[in-house]
Structures are given as C-alpha cells and as structure tokens.
C-alpha positions, 0 to 999 in steps of 0.5 A, spaced: 759 264 120 752 264 120 748 257 121 742 259 122 737 264 122 731 265 126 723 269 123 719 274 125 712 271 123 708 277 122 709 282 118 716 278 116 712 272 113 705 274 113 703 280 113 699 281 118 691 285 117 692 282 110 685 279 111 682 285 113 679 286 106 677 279 105 672 280 110 669 287 108 669 283 101 664 279 105 660 283 109 664 281 116 666 286 120 673 286 122 677 281 126 676 287 133 669 288 132 667 281 131 671 279 137 667 284 142 660 282 137 662 275 140 663 276 146 658 280 147 653 277 144 655 271 148 654 274 154 648 277 153 644 272 151 646 266 157 645 272 162 640 277 161 642 282 166 648 285 162 647 290 156 650 289 151 655 295 153 657 292 159 659 286 155 663 291 150 666 294 156 669 288 159 671 286 152 675 291 152 678 292 159 680 285 158 685 286 152 688 293 156 690 288 161 693 283 156 697 289 152 700 291 159 702 284 161 704 283 153 709 289 153 710 290 161 711 283 163 713 280 156 708 274 156 703 274 152 696 269 156 692 266 151 685 268 149 681 264 155 685 268 160 683 273 156 676 272 156 676 270 164 679 278 165 672 279 162 668 275 165 671 277 173 669 285 170 663 283 169 661 280 176 661 273 173 666 269 177 665 262 177 662 259 182 660 251 185 654 247 181 656 254 175 663 253 173 661 248 168 657 252 165 662 257 164 667 253 162 663 251 157 662 258 155 669 261 154 671 254 150 667 255 144 668 263 144 676 260 145 675 256 139 670 262 134 676 267 136 682 263 135 679 260 129 678 267 125 685 268 123 686 261 120 678 260 116 681 267 112 687 267 112 692 272 110 697 273 104 704 271 105 709 277 103 712 277 096 717 272 094 717 268 101 717 262 099 722 261 092 727 264 098 724 259 103 727 254 100 734 257 098 736 258 104 734 252 108 739 249 103 745 252 108 742 254 114 737 251 119 731 256 119 727 257 125 721 262 127 720 267 133 713 270 134 708 272 140 702 269 139 696 275 141 690 270 139 693 266 134 696 261 138 703 257 135 698 251 134 693 257 129 701 259 126 703 252 123 697 251 121 697 257 117 705 255 115 703 248 112 697 251 108 701 255 105 707 249 104 711 253 108 713 249 114 717 244 111 723 249 112 723 250 119 727 247 124 725 249 130 719 254 132 718 259 139 711 260 140 710 266 146 703 262 148 708 255 147 714 258 152 711 262 157 715 269 154 714 274 149 719 278 144 723 281 147 724 277 153 732 274 153 728 267 155 725 266 147 732 267 144 736 263 148 732 257 148 731 258 140 739 257 140 739 251 145 733 248 140 738 249 134 743 247 137 747 253 134 751 259 139 747 266 138 752 268 135 752 264 129 744 265 128 741 272 125 734 274 125 730 277 122 724 281 124 720 286 123 720 291 129 726 294 133 725 293 140 723 286 139 727 283 133 733 287 133 734 288 141 731 283 143 737 278 140 743 283 139 742 283 147 744 275 147 749 276 142 745 274 135 746 278 129 739 282 127 736 284 121 731 289 120 725 287 115 722 292 111 718 289 105 711 289 108 712 295 114 718 299 114 717 302 122 723 306 123 729 303 118 732 310 118 733 309 126 735 302 126 741 299 129 740 292 126 746 290 122 743 289 116 737 292 113 732 287 109 727 290 104 725 284 099 726 277 101 729 276 093 736 281 097 735 277 103 740 271 101 746 276 100 745 280 106 746 274 110 752 272 105 754 279 106 754 280 115 761 280 118 764 274 121 765 274 128 771 274 131 773 273 138 778 278 142 785 276 141 788 278 147 795 279 148 800 275 153 802 279 158 808 277 164 806 274 169 810 278 175 811 285 173 818 288 172 821 293 175 
C-alpha cells in the first residue's frame, strides 16, 4: 500500500522557464543571458584589464564544469562555487588583502542570480493545487528536487507564494543534501525522513533517468508525469504514466500492492 508520495519540482509542479515570456514582455533578456551579463559587467567594472568577451567565456566554462559534475558525479555545486570557478578561469584567485573584496563581489552576484527565479516566478501545473489538497488527506507528501540556480530556500519560497508549501511533510533539495538525482542517497534519505519503507513510496517526476530509474533502484514505485513535457513516455519503464493532475489520485490507487515473495518450506535434511 502506498503511504507516501514524493514529487519532483521543475516540470512536475512548476513549469520550468515559464517566466521567460514574462521577461520578454518586460523587455528583459533571458535568464541565461542575464546571468552572463551580470557576471561580465561586474568583472569588467572591478577588473578593467578583462574584456566582456573574456568574462562571458569564463562563465560559460564554469557552466560546463557544473553540468559535468551534475551529470557525472550527481552533485549540484552552488552558485558561489560556479562563480569562483569562473573567477579562477580568469586568473582572479584570492590573494592576501584582496580576499574580502572578492568575497563581497561573489556574494553580491550570488544574491542577484539566485533571486532571479523568484522575482518573476514560474507558472504552476494546472490542477496541482486541488490534487495536492486531496492527496495530503491520505498520504505523506514530499519533494525531491535538484537545485541549479534556485536554492532549496528559493524553491520553498516559490511554494509558499503559491500556497503549496503547507501540503508537504518533507523536502530533499540537492544543495542541502550534497547529492542530486538519480543518486540512491537522495531517495533513501527521503524514505528515512518520511519514516516510510521505499516499497510504500511512489515518486512522481518528468525525467526517466532521474525520476523513474532513480527511485525504482531502491524499491520505490515511479510515475512519469507528462502533463508539462513528454520526454519519451512511450519508452518509459515507469509503473504508470500520468498526463494530468486530475488523473493522479486514481493512478496512485491503482498501483499494484507489493507482495513479498512466498518461499515454500523445505525439509531440513534431504531424503535419499
């Protein structure tokens, strides 16, 4: 019997990049462009020997390193770590007497980059409010999400702003636990935190590797959510496919109940 449900955040609860049309309407560049511009503008203002193009290349280098670490090592270093990587690429290493100034520079950039997602919030999946209200009456609810530019603190703020934070009992954010999906650590930690056996938890998300293979590897069930994006549901090994929040409660009720294997008794000693 399912006792707990965990959800991915981006493209499962909230619609990733749904704030981009809002930015365009306000005459703002995209978030990736804005991050590069923020970094390059700050670096060139404080270090005039470095060109805008050099600073932009350094930030792109740090992004590539981040993506490699995220996918190959299943960790999501914070924004500050990415910025220090970019500074190091430019040869701007902390030196005696200059460390405090560089730290202030990085701290200011971190705040601006992390706040970008929450200043113009994303849209949320249709029907998510009513479905979570219904599900919380019968199950423990949690969130398991990787954090890229928006921290766990920022994602909690977005949930609170939407009136959704109250529905969840437990949170796993990659910047807080030191690992990202599909690492077994994040799903085991969720089971421990929710005090529920993995076989009694179903995870819901939009990515096969992160949200299906990951939880199934430790004995959880998995539902692939395609209500925002369908990333190949025809080839999914999920226990079920969900195309809208309206159908989610029935899908969860229909999930097969885990039955432990039955072993036939055997004689202690063989007969000859």
